[in-house]
C-alpha positions in Angstrom: 10.7 14.3 10.7 8.1 13.1 13.0 5.2 11.2 11.2 1.6 12.5 11.7 -0.7 9.5 12.4 -4.3 10.3 11.5 -6.7 10.1 14.4 -8.8 7.0 14.8 -12.3 6.9 13.3 -15.3 6.8 15.6 -18.8 5.6 15.0 -20.7 8.0 12.8 -17.6 9.3 10.9 -17.7 9.7 7.1 -15.5 7.8 4.8 -15.3 8.9 1.2 -14.8 6.3 -1.6 -12.8 7.9 -4.4 -11.7 6.3 -7.7 -8.3 7.8 -8.4 -7.5 5.5 -11.4 -9.6 3.0 -13.3 -13.4 3.5 -13.7 -15.8 1.7 -11.4 -19.5 1.4 -11.1 -21.5 1.9 -7.9 -22.7 -1.7 -7.8 -19.0 -2.9 -7.8 -18.6 -1.0 -4.5 -21.7 -2.4 -2.8 -19.8 -4.9 -0.6 -17.3 -2.4 0.5 -20.1 0.1 1.4 -21.9 -2.5 3.4 -18.7 -3.4 5.3 -18.0 0.2 6.2 -21.6 0.7 7.2 -21.4 -2.4 9.4 -18.6 -0.6 11.3 -20.8 2.3 12.0 -19.4 4.6 9.4 -21.2 6.8 6.9 -20.1 6.3 3.2 -19.9 9.0 0.7 -19.3 8.0 -3.0 -17.1 10.3 -4.9 -18.3 12.1 -8.1 -16.0 9.8 -10.2 -18.0 6.6 -9.3 -19.8 5.6 -12.5 -17.9 8.1 -14.6 -15.7 6.7 -17.5 -13.1 8.4 -19.6 -11.5 5.7 -21.6 -10.1 3.4 -18.9 -10.2 5.9 -16.2 -12.8 7.3 -13.8 -12.6 10.7 -15.5 -10.0 12.9 -16.9 -6.9 13.7 -14.9 -8.4 17.0 -13.9 -11.7 15.4 -12.8 -10.0 12.7 -10.8 -7.6 15.2 -9.2 -10.5 17.4 -8.2 -12.4 14.5 -6.7 -9.5 13.5 -4.5 -8.7 17.1 -3.6 -12.4 17.7 -2.6 -12.2 14.8 -0.1 -8.8 16.0 1.3 -10.1 19.5 1.8 -13.5 18.5 3.4 -13.2 18.5 7.1 -16.3 16.3 7.4 -14.5 13.5 5.6 -12.4 11.5 8.1 -10.9 8.9 5.8 -10.4 8.4 2.0 -10.9 4.9 0.7 -9.5 4.6 -2.8 -12.1 2.6 -4.8 -9.8 0.4 -6.8 -6.3 0.2 -8.4 -5.4 -0.4 -12.0 -3.3 2.4 -13.3 -3.6 6.2 -13.4 -3.2 7.6 -9.9 0.3 8.9 -10.9 -1.4 11.4 -13.2 -2.8 13.2 -10.1 0.4 14.1 -8.4 1.2 17.2 -10.3 -2.1 18.9 -9.5 -2.8 17.5 -6.0 -2.2 19.6 -2.9 -1.8 17.2 0.1 -0.7 20.0 2.5 -4.2 20.2 4.2 -3.5 16.9 5.6 -0.9 18.5 8.0 -3.6 20.3 9.8 -6.4 17.9 9.1 -4.8 14.4 8.9 -7.0 11.6 7.6 -6.3 8.1 6.5 -5.9 7.5 2.8 -6.4 3.8 2.2 -5.4 1.5 -0.7 -2.7 -0.5 -2.4 -1.2 -1.4 -5.7 -1.6 1.8 -7.8 -2.2 3.7 -4.7 1.6 3.3 -3.8 2.1 6.6 -5.5 0.0 8.3 -2.8 1.7 6.3 -0.1 5.1 7.7 -1.3 3.7 11.3 -1.6 2.3 11.1 1.9 5.5 9.7 3.3 7.3 12.6 1.8 4.8 14.9 3.5 5.2 13.1 6.8 1.7 11.6 7.1 1.0 7.9 7.7 -1.3 6.1 5.3 -2.9 2.6 5.1 -1.7 -0.1 2.6 -4.9 -2.1 2.7 -7.7 -3.6 0.6 -9.9 -1.3 -1.4 -13.6 -1.8 -1.6 -13.4 -3.4 -5.1 -13.4 -7.2 -4.8 -13.4 -7.0 -1.0 -16.2 -9.6 -0.6 -13.7 -12.3 -1.6 -11.0 -11.3 0.8 -10.2 -13.0 4.0 -11.7 -12.0 7.4 -8.2 -11.1 8.6 -7.9 -8.7 5.6 -11.1 -6.9 6.6 -10.4 -7.0 10.4 -7.0 -5.5 10.2 -8.4 -2.7 8.0 -11.0 -2.0 10.7 -8.4 -2.1 13.5 -6.1 0.2 11.7 -8.9 2.7 10.9 -10.3 2.7 14.4 -6.8 3.0 16.1 -6.6 -0.4 17.6 -3.2 -2.0 18.1 -2.8 -5.0 15.7 -0.3 -7.5 14.5 0.2 -9.1 11.1 1.8 -12.6 11.1 2.6 -15.0 8.3 4.9 -15.8 5.5 8.2 -17.7 5.5 11.3 -16.6 7.4 14.4 -16.3 5.2 16.9 -14.5 7.4 15.8 -14.4 11.1 16.1 -11.4 13.5 14.2 -8.6 15.1 14.1 -4.9 14.3 12.0 -1.8 14.3 11.7 1.1 12.0 9.4 3.2 9.8 7.6 1.0 7.2 7.8 2.1 3.6 7.3 0.6 0.2 4.4 -1.0 -1.7 4.0 -2.0 -5.3 7.4 -2.6 -6.9 6.4 -1.4 -10.3 5.2 1.9 -9.0 8.1 2.4 -6.7 10.4 1.8 -9.7 8.3 4.3 -11.8 8.8 7.0 -9.2 12.6 6.6 -8.9 14.3 9.9 -9.5 11.1 12.0 -9.1 10.1 14.2 -6.1 8.0 11.2 -5.0 10.9 8.8 -4.6 11.6 7.4 -1.2 14.8 6.7 0.8 14.4 3.4 2.5 17.7 3.5 4.4 17.1 2.9 8.2 13.6 1.7 7.4 11.6 -1.6 7.0 10.9 -2.0 3.3 7.8 -3.8 2.0 7.5 -5.0 -1.6 4.7 -6.7 -3.6 3.7 -7.0 -7.2 1.3 -8.7 -9.7 1.4 -10.1 -13.2 4.9 -9.2 -14.3 7.4 -10.8 -16.5 10.3 -12.3 -14.5 12.9 -10.4 -16.5 11.0 -7.2 -15.9 11.1 -8.0 -12.2 14.9 -8.6 -12.3 15.3 -5.2 -14.1 13.5 -3.4 -11.4 15.3 -5.2 -8.6 18.6 -4.5 -10.2 17.7 -0.8 -10.3 16.9 -0.8 -6.6 20.1 -2.7 -5.8 22.3 -0.3 -7.8 20.5 2.5 -6.2 21.4 1.3 -2.7 17.9 0.3 -1.7 19.0 -3.0 -0.2 21.7 -1.5 1.9 21.1 -0.2 5.5 17.6 -1.5 5.8 16.1 -2.5 9.2 14.2 -5.3 7.5 12.8 -6.5 4.2 9.3 -7.9 3.9 8.2 -9.5 0.6 4.4 -9.8 0.2 2.5 -11.4 -2.7 4.5 -11.8 -5.8 1.5 -13.0 -7.7 1.2 -14.4 -11.2 4.8 -13.9 -12.3 5.5 -15.4 -15.7 8.0 -15.7 -18.5 7.5 -14.1 -22.0 8.2 -17.5 -23.5 7.7 -20.4 -21.2 9.9 -22.6 -23.5 12.8 -20.2 -22.9 12.5 -19.3 -19.1 14.4 -16.5 -17.4 15.5 -19.0 -14.8 15.0 -17.2 -11.6 12.0 -16.6 -9.3 11.6 -13.3 -7.7 12.8 -14.6 -4.3 16.0 -15.7 -5.9 16.6 -12.3 -7.5 16.0 -10.6 -4.1 18.1 -13.1 -2.2 21.0 -12.2 -4.5 20.4 -8.5 -4.2 20.6 -8.5 -0.4 22.9 -11.5 0.2 25.6 -9.4 1.9 23.2 -7.8 4.4 22.3 -9.0 7.9 18.8 -7.6 8.5 15.8 -9.9 8.8 14.0 -10.9 5.6 10.7 -12.8 5.0 8.8 -13.9 1.9 5.2 -14.6 1.3 3.9 -12.1 3.8 0.1 -11.7 3.8 -0.2 -8.4 2.0 -0.6 -7.5 -1.7 -2.6 -9.0 -4.5 -3.8 -11.9 -2.4 -7.1 -13.0 -0.9 -5.4 -12.5 2.5 -4.4 -8.8 2.0 -3.9 -7.5 5.5 -3.5 -3.8 6.4 -0.1 -2.2 6.9 0.6 1.3 8.4 2.9 3.0 5.9 5.1 5.8 7.2 4.9 4.9 10.8 7.0 2.8 13.2 6.6 -0.9 13.3 8.3 -3.8 15.0 9.4 -6.8 12.9 10.4 -10.3 14.1 11.3 -13.0 11.6 11.8 -16.6 12.7 12.1 -19.8 10.9 8.3 -20.1 11.2 7.5 -16.8 9.6 7.3 -13.1 10.4 5.3 -10.9 12.8 4.9 -7.1 12.1 3.4 -5.2 15.1 1.8 -1.8 15.0 0.8 -1.7 18.6 2.9 1.4 19.4 1.9 3.5 16.4 -1.8 3.5 16.2 -4.4 4.6 18.6 
């Protein structure tokens, strides 16, 4: 299946900010709105901004309707998910993404937005794993600039991290937040990473929980037949009882899971729950090069 890459944005285009999960107030989006406007974009806040239903930005039906309206509206050229948290998975049953085949537009976000990246990958439409407007003021300039480059169709490269197994490869980039990928296993929104470059990141998990998820992926064949493995931020990992540690870091768990493979692997790549959370084009082809000094992921041939 050929992936549909949404067209580049141009000055004057409208980007809609839609909260698909946790509630958020308009003032928490001010820095993101200002950034998008500095790029010459018009910003439209979704109806869910400022709305609160327990932890969420509305009921499941309300949040689904908000996202659906932005998908269906031809004047909206990109959808920027307001924040993560938890709850986007509730939207999948009632969401119709098929209009994106005839009117493709970027859907942007990370963390909880992994569920949308998976859904769009199954649909054959590329999406952007990138910083959301919430907390964007404290992010690196490279984080913001790679988002702009991706949205406006400029070729770009992301470099960093530490090389573990060197080599070069190319393939479709898939993945995202490990906890959400694990939660979607066995559902219609599961992905098959074979023959692709797999990206993983996560935040604030117990180490033994991480091992359980990695073992699931290993037993499910996820670490076989990859073109490459990129590990982003594995941030704030911890033990339930520091006096009785699990004994392995996430990198050790992954090393063991893919020890018999030969594809390139890197750790600490600048994407995920980090101040330096750079944009990645999910569902489209990328070129990966891993050396002893780090990794480079190029999207020069897949955007624009």
